[in-house]
C-alpha positions in Angstrom: 27.3 -56.6 -17.9 26.4 -60.2 -17.1 29.5 -62.4 -17.6 28.1 -65.9 -16.7 25.9 -66.5 -19.7 25.5 -70.0 -21.0 27.4 -70.8 -24.2 25.5 -72.6 -27.0 26.2 -73.9 -30.5 26.8 -71.3 -33.2 23.4 -71.0 -35.0 21.6 -67.7 -35.4 18.4 -67.3 -33.4 15.7 -64.8 -33.5 14.6 -63.0 -30.4 10.9 -62.2 -30.5 11.5 -59.4 -27.9 13.9 -57.7 -30.3 11.6 -57.1 -33.2 12.4 -60.4 -34.9 16.1 -59.4 -35.5 18.7 -62.2 -35.5 20.5 -62.6 -32.2 23.8 -64.3 -31.3 25.2 -66.1 -28.3 28.5 -64.8 -27.1 30.3 -67.6 -29.1 28.4 -66.7 -32.3 29.2 -63.0 -31.8 32.9 -63.7 -31.3 33.0 -65.9 -34.4 31.3 -63.3 -36.6 33.4 -60.4 -35.2 36.7 -62.3 -35.4 37.5 -61.8 -31.7 37.6 -64.0 -28.7 34.9 -64.5 -26.1 37.3 -63.1 -23.6 37.6 -59.9 -25.6 33.8 -59.5 -25.7 33.5 -59.9 -22.0 36.4 -57.5 -21.4 34.8 -54.8 -23.6 31.6 -55.3 -21.6 33.3 -54.7 -18.3 34.9 -51.5 -19.8 31.5 -50.2 -21.0 32.5 -50.5 -24.7 29.7 -52.9 -25.4 26.1 -52.8 -24.0 25.1 -55.9 -22.0 23.3 -58.7 -23.8 19.6 -59.4 -23.4 19.2 -62.3 -21.0 16.9 -65.0 -22.3 15.6 -68.4 -21.2 18.2 -70.5 -19.2 20.1 -67.2 -18.7 21.6 -67.3 -22.1 22.9 -63.9 -23.2 21.7 -62.7 -26.6 23.6 -60.1 -28.6 22.2 -58.2 -31.6 23.5 -56.6 -34.8 24.3 -53.4 -32.9 26.9 -55.3 -30.9 28.4 -56.7 -34.0 28.6 -53.2 -35.6 30.0 -51.7 -32.4 32.8 -54.4 -32.3 33.6 -53.5 -36.0 33.8 -49.8 -35.0 36.1 -50.6 -32.1 38.3 -52.5 -34.4 38.6 -49.6 -36.8 39.4 -47.2 -34.0 42.1 -49.5 -32.8 43.5 -49.6 -36.4 43.8 -45.8 -36.2 46.0 -46.2 -33.1 43.5 -45.2 -30.5 43.9 -46.6 -27.0 41.0 -48.3 -25.2 40.6 -45.2 -23.1 40.4 -43.0 -26.1 37.9 -45.4 -27.7 35.8 -45.3 -24.6 35.7 -41.5 -24.8 34.8 -41.7 -28.5 31.9 -44.1 -27.9 30.6 -42.1 -24.9 30.0 -39.2 -27.3 27.7 -41.3 -29.5 24.0 -41.5 -28.8 23.1 -44.5 -26.7 20.3 -45.6 -29.1 22.4 -45.7 -32.3 21.2 -48.6 -34.6 23.5 -51.1 -36.2 23.0 -49.1 -39.4 24.2 -45.9 -37.8 27.2 -47.6 -36.2 28.1 -49.0 -39.6 28.1 -45.5 -41.1 30.4 -44.3 -38.2 32.7 -47.2 -39.0 32.8 -46.5 -42.7 33.8 -42.9 -42.0 36.5 -44.0 -39.6 37.8 -46.6 -42.0 38.2 -43.9 -44.7 40.9 -42.3 -42.6 43.1 -45.3 -42.9 45.6 -45.9 -45.7 45.1 -48.8 -48.2 44.1 -51.8 -46.1 44.3 -54.4 -48.8 46.0 -57.6 -47.8 46.7 -61.1 -49.4 45.1 -63.9 -47.3 44.4 -67.6 -47.7 40.9 -68.9 -48.0 41.0 -70.2 -44.5 42.2 -66.8 -43.2 39.5 -65.0 -45.2 36.8 -67.2 -43.6 38.2 -66.6 -40.2 38.1 -62.8 -40.7 34.7 -63.0 -42.2 33.4 -65.1 -39.3 31.7 -67.6 -41.5 32.2 -70.1 -44.3 32.4 -68.6 -47.8 31.4 -70.7 -50.8 32.0 -70.0 -54.5 28.8 -67.9 -54.8 29.8 -65.8 -51.7 33.2 -65.1 -53.2 31.7 -64.1 -56.5 29.4 -61.6 -54.7 32.3 -60.2 -52.6 34.3 -59.8 -55.8 31.4 -58.0 -57.5 31.4 -55.6 -54.5 35.2 -55.0 -54.9 35.9 -56.6 -51.5 38.0 -59.5 -52.7 40.0 -60.4 -55.8 41.9 -63.4 -57.0 45.7 -63.2 -57.0 48.3 -65.0 -59.1 48.8 -67.4 -56.1 46.1 -70.2 -56.2 43.9 -70.1 -53.1 45.0 -66.6 -52.1 42.8 -63.6 -52.2 43.4 -59.8 -52.2 41.1 -58.5 -49.6 40.0 -54.9 -48.8 39.8 -55.3 -45.0 38.0 -52.0 -44.7 35.1 -53.3 -46.7 35.2 -57.0 -45.7 32.7 -56.8 -42.8 30.2 -54.7 -44.7 30.5 -57.1 -47.7 29.9 -60.1 -45.5 26.8 -58.4 -44.1 25.5 -57.8 -47.6 25.8 -61.5 -48.5 22.6 -62.2 -46.6 20.7 -59.4 -48.4 18.6 -60.9 -51.3 20.2 -58.8 -54.1 21.0 -60.3 -57.5 24.7 -60.5 -58.6 23.9 -58.3 -61.6 22.2 -55.7 -59.4 25.3 -55.5 -57.2 27.5 -54.9 -60.3 25.1 -52.2 -61.6 25.0 -50.5 -58.2 28.8 -50.5 -57.9 29.1 -48.9 -61.3 26.7 -46.1 -60.4 28.5 -45.4 -57.1 31.9 -45.4 -58.7 30.9 -43.1 -61.5 29.2 -40.5 -59.2 31.8 -40.7 -56.4 34.6 -40.2 -58.9 32.8 -37.2 -60.3 32.2 -35.7 -56.8 35.9 -36.4 -55.9 37.0 -34.6 -59.1 34.9 -31.6 -58.5 35.8 -31.3 -54.9 39.5 -31.6 -55.8 39.2 -28.9 -58.4 37.4 -26.6 -55.9 40.1 -27.2 -53.3 42.9 -26.6 -55.8 41.4 -23.4 -57.3 39.9 -21.8 -54.1 42.3 -23.0 -51.4 45.6 -24.3 -52.8 46.3 -21.6 -55.4 45.8 -18.7 -52.9 48.0 -20.6 -50.4 50.9 -20.7 -52.9 50.8 -17.0 -53.1 51.4 -16.8 -49.3 54.1 -19.5 -49.0 56.3 -17.1 -47.1 53.8 -16.8 -44.2 54.7 -19.6 -41.6 51.3 -19.4 -39.9 49.4 -19.8 -43.1 51.7 -22.8 -44.1 50.9 -24.5 -40.7 47.2 -23.8 -41.2 47.2 -25.4 -44.7 49.0 -28.5 -43.5 46.5 -28.9 -40.7 43.6 -28.5 -43.2 45.1 -31.0 -45.6 45.5 -33.6 -42.7 41.8 -33.2 -41.7 40.3 -32.7 -45.1 39.7 -36.3 -46.1 37.6 -37.4 -43.0 35.7 -34.1 -43.1 34.8 -34.5 -46.8 33.9 -38.2 -46.4 31.6 -37.3 -43.4 30.0 -34.6 -45.5 29.5 -36.9 -48.5 28.1 -39.7 -46.3 25.7 -37.3 -44.6 24.5 -35.7 -47.8 24.1 -39.1 -49.5 22.2 -40.5 -46.5 19.8 -37.6 -46.5 19.3 -37.7 -50.3 18.6 -41.5 -50.1 16.0 -41.0 -47.4 14.3 -38.4 -49.6 14.4 -40.7 -52.6 13.0 -43.6 -50.7 10.3 -41.4 -49.1 9.2 -40.2 -52.6 9.4 -43.8 -54.0 7.2 -45.2 -51.2 4.8 -42.3 -51.5 4.4 -42.8 -55.3 4.0 -46.6 -54.8 
C-alpha cells in the first residue's frame, strides 16, 4: 500500500476511472469511517484494506468499498475478534466484493451483537456519522429507526449497528414518506418470519429436546445450536431476501 499520498481538503470527488463513483482522500475516508488516518494506513500495511487508486499529483483515492470494509472491520472488532482473526476472516472473502456485498456481510455480523443502542450528544453523533447532520437528516434517520430523541435535550438514542447504513441512505433520493412505508413493510414481514421460525424451532427442535434432557450429549448439542442459531438464521434470511429482490427487480425491469 502506498503510504505517502497527499492529503487534501475533505470534499467528495468523482474518479472517472472508477465508473463515476465518488472517491475520498485518506482524510475524507477517515472522517466518514470515524477512524484516524493512522489507523487507515496501519490497516493497509496489514492487508486489511486494499491500496487506494493513485491519481494526479500522487493523491490516493479510496472508494465506497474501502468505507464498507472499514465498517466491517469495526463490527468484527466489536465481536471481540483480534486483528489476526479479522485478517483471516477477510482473506476468506472474494477479492472483488462490492461495497454492497461488504455491507451485507457487516449487517450479518452486526446481528450477532447484543443491543448496541447508546445515548450520545449531537456532536458525538456527527463524529460517529462522519458528517454534519441537519434537522432533515435527523428526521430521516429517525424514520429509519436509527436515532430517537431522549428526554435530555440535545441527546439522541442511537442504534450504532444501523448508524453507518442510515448515513449512507441519507444520500439516496428517497422521500421521507417512502422510508416510513418501507420500514413498515419490512417490520411486518420480518416479524411474521421471526414468529414462524420461532414456532418451527419450538415445535420441531425444542420440544423433542425436552424429552431427552437426561442425555448430556444432546444437551450440549442443543446449547451449541442455540448459540449459533441467530447468525445462521439471519444469513439465511438475508440471502433469501437478496435473491427474491433480484428476481423482483428483474421482472419489474423486464415488464418496464
